[in-house]
C-alpha positions in Angstrom: 18.7 4.3 2.8 15.9 3.5 0.3 12.6 5.2 0.3 9.5 3.1 0.9 6.9 2.9 -1.8 3.7 4.7 -1.2 0.6 2.6 -1.5 -2.6 4.3 -2.7 -6.1 3.3 -1.7 -8.6 2.0 -4.2 -10.8 5.1 -3.7 -7.9 7.4 -4.5 -7.1 5.4 -7.6 -10.6 5.4 -8.8 -10.9 9.2 -8.3 -7.7 9.7 -10.4 -8.9 7.3 -13.1 -12.3 9.0 -13.3 -10.7 12.4 -13.6 -8.6 11.0 -16.5 -11.7 9.6 -18.2 -13.4 12.9 -18.1 -10.8 14.2 -20.5 -11.1 17.9 -19.5 -7.5 17.9 -18.3 -4.3 16.4 -19.6 -2.6 13.5 -17.9 0.2 15.8 -16.7 -2.3 18.3 -15.2 -4.1 15.4 -13.4 -0.8 14.1 -12.1 0.3 17.5 -10.8 -3.1 18.0 -9.1 -2.9 14.7 -7.3 0.9 14.7 -6.7 1.6 11.5 -8.5 3.5 10.4 -11.6 1.7 10.7 -15.0 2.4 7.0 -15.7 0.3 6.1 -12.7 -2.6 8.1 -14.1 -2.4 6.3 -17.4 -2.1 2.9 -15.7 -5.1 3.4 -13.4 -7.2 4.7 -16.3 -6.4 1.7 -18.4 -7.2 -0.7 -15.5 -10.5 1.0 -15.0 -11.4 0.7 -18.6 -10.4 -3.0 -18.7 -12.2 -3.9 -15.5 -15.4 -1.8 -15.9 -17.5 -4.6 -17.3 -16.8 -6.7 -14.3 -18.2 -4.0 -12.0 -21.8 -4.7 -13.2 -21.7 -8.5 -13.1 -22.7 -8.5 -9.4 -24.9 -11.4 -8.4 -24.6 -13.1 -11.8 -21.0 -13.7 -11.3 -21.3 -14.8 -7.7 -23.8 -17.5 -8.7 -21.5 -19.1 -11.2 -19.1 -21.8 -10.3 -15.4 -21.0 -10.7 -13.4 -23.0 -13.2 -10.6 -23.2 -10.6 -10.6 -26.3 -8.3 -10.9 -25.6 -4.6 -8.0 -25.9 -2.2 -9.5 -29.1 -0.7 -9.6 -30.7 -4.1 -6.0 -29.7 -4.7 -4.8 -31.0 -1.4 -6.6 -34.3 -2.0 -4.9 -34.6 -5.4 -1.5 -33.9 -3.9 -2.1 -36.5 -1.3 -3.1 -39.1 -3.9 -0.1 -38.4 -6.0 2.3 -38.5 -3.0 1.0 -42.0 -2.1 1.2 -43.1 -5.7 4.8 -41.9 -6.0 5.9 -43.6 -2.7 4.3 -46.8 -3.8 6.0 -46.8 -7.2 9.4 -45.9 -5.7 9.1 -48.8 -3.3 8.3 -51.2 -6.2 11.3 -50.0 -8.2 13.7 -50.5 -5.2 12.7 -54.2 -4.9 
């Protein structure tokens, strides 16, 4: 029987990553203190460092338009392409 993976909360991950950023303990010591694998400490620390600038974007980021099209636009495009494909396939069959 396989063991189910444990999922950690965001607050726990941030606590571990901040402890790793302090630098007063080694990764192994932090992992032993929180009962996790040392690789997870390193991974969460790296994620915190990579995503730290996004934490302070706040309202600026919310006001900007996303470069990704909305789901309505995508469904509209799928419908248009489906109609076009059906039309062309009927013309080729004639």
